[in-house]
Each structure stands twice: as C-alpha cells, then as structure tokens.
C-alpha positions as CSV (number, residue, x, y, z in Angstrom):
1,M,-15.4,-90.4,79.9
2,D,-16.0,-88.2,82.9
3,L,-19.1,-86.9,85.1
4,G,-19.1,-84.0,83.3
5,S,-19.2,-85.7,80.2
6,I,-22.4,-87.8,80.9
7,L,-24.0,-85.0,82.2
8,F,-23.9,-82.3,79.3
9,M,-24.9,-85.5,76.5
10,V,-28.2,-86.2,78.8
11,A,-28.5,-82.3,78.6
12,L,-27.8,-82.5,75.1
13,A,-30.4,-85.4,74.7
14,Y,-33.5,-83.4,76.8
15,G,-32.7,-80.0,74.1
16,L,-32.5,-82.2,71.4
17,G,-35.2,-84.3,71.6
18,V,-37.9,-81.7,72.8
19,L,-36.4,-79.8,69.1
20,W,-36.6,-83.3,67.5
21,Y,-40.3,-84.0,68.8
22,D,-41.6,-80.4,67.9
23,L,-40.3,-80.0,64.5
24,L,-41.0,-83.4,63.0
25,P,-44.6,-84.5,62.9
26,I,-44.7,-86.6,65.7
27,S,-46.4,-86.1,69.1
28,V,-44.7,-85.3,72.7
29,S,-45.1,-88.2,74.9
30,S,-46.5,-87.6,77.9
31,K,-43.2,-89.0,79.9
32,V,-41.0,-86.7,80.5
33,W,-37.5,-88.9,80.6
34,R,-38.9,-90.6,77.3
35,L,-38.1,-87.3,75.7
36,A,-34.5,-88.1,76.4
37,A,-34.0,-92.1,76.5
38,Y,-34.1,-92.1,73.0
39,P,-31.7,-89.4,71.8
40,F,-29.5,-90.5,74.7
41,L,-29.2,-93.7,73.2
42,G,-29.4,-92.7,69.7
43,I,-26.1,-90.2,71.4
44,F,-23.9,-93.2,72.3
45,A,-24.4,-95.2,69.3
46,A,-23.1,-92.5,67.1
47,E,-20.2,-91.6,69.2
48,A,-19.5,-95.2,69.5
49,L,-20.2,-95.6,65.8
50,L,-19.1,-92.4,63.9
51,A,-17.2,-90.5,65.6
52,P,-13.9,-92.0,64.6
53,S,-15.1,-91.4,61.3
54,F,-16.0,-87.6,61.6
55,K,-13.1,-86.8,63.7
56,T,-11.5,-84.7,61.4
57,W,-14.0,-82.4,60.4
58,D,-16.2,-82.7,63.5
59,W,-15.9,-79.8,66.1
60,S,-16.0,-81.3,69.5
61,F,-16.7,-79.4,72.6
62,G,-16.6,-81.4,76.3
63,G,-15.3,-84.4,74.6
64,I,-18.6,-84.7,72.4
65,H,-18.8,-84.6,68.7
66,L,-21.4,-81.7,68.1
67,V,-22.3,-82.9,63.9
68,T,-22.0,-86.3,65.5
69,V,-24.8,-85.7,68.6
70,L,-27.0,-84.0,65.9
71,V,-27.1,-87.2,63.6
72,G,-27.3,-89.5,66.5
73,S,-30.3,-88.2,68.2
74,L,-32.4,-86.8,64.6
75,V,-32.2,-90.4,63.7
76,A,-33.0,-92.3,67.4
77,V,-35.8,-90.0,67.1
78,V,-37.1,-91.0,63.8
79,V,-36.7,-94.6,65.2
80,D,-38.8,-94.1,67.9
81,W,-41.9,-92.5,65.6
82,A,-41.3,-95.6,63.2
83,I,-41.4,-97.7,66.2
84,Q,-45.1,-96.0,67.6
85,Q,-46.8,-96.0,64.3
86,V,-45.9,-100.1,63.7
87,R,-47.4,-100.4,67.6
88,H,-49.8,-98.0,68.0
89,P,-50.8,-96.8,64.1
90,A,-54.1,-94.8,65.4
91,A,-53.0,-93.7,68.8
92,E,-51.9,-90.3,69.8
93,S,-49.0,-91.3,72.8
C-alpha cells in the first residue's frame, strides 16, 4: 500500500464517519478525529478480511474496494455506538 492509498483511506474514513454519525441516531463526538478513527479501523479490517472474497464483483478505486469500505466503516461506527451505550448509557458525547 502506498502513501496515496493511505491518504485516500483517511479521507474516506473521515467522510464516511461524518455520514454514518449523521445518518444513524448517534451523537457526534466533540473530538473531531474520533469521527475518522473508528471508520479507519473498520476500513482497514474490512480490507484485510473481506476484500479477497469480494474481489470478483467489488469496484476498486486507488487500490481500495468501495463496497468493502462502506461495509467496514458502517460496522465500525455501529461498534463505536454500542461501546458508548455500554460505557455511558445516559451520557451524550
């Protein structure tokens, strides 16, 4: 993976983090980089685990598979929401 792919992944993680946190009933954290951290980890894990199985029909741009990115970032945001609900059920972030 080259530097351009990593920067593209960071930009996708931040953009999709903003999208998922706004679409889902999750309060957006006051920490800006938290919007990108969990989706980035989700994208990284999905690329490592799911990309080989989706390679036959998943579109690729810049070395990153787009459907895999969407699935990985959504799952990571839902996991972040679940962690927030378990640790601080009544607190708003």
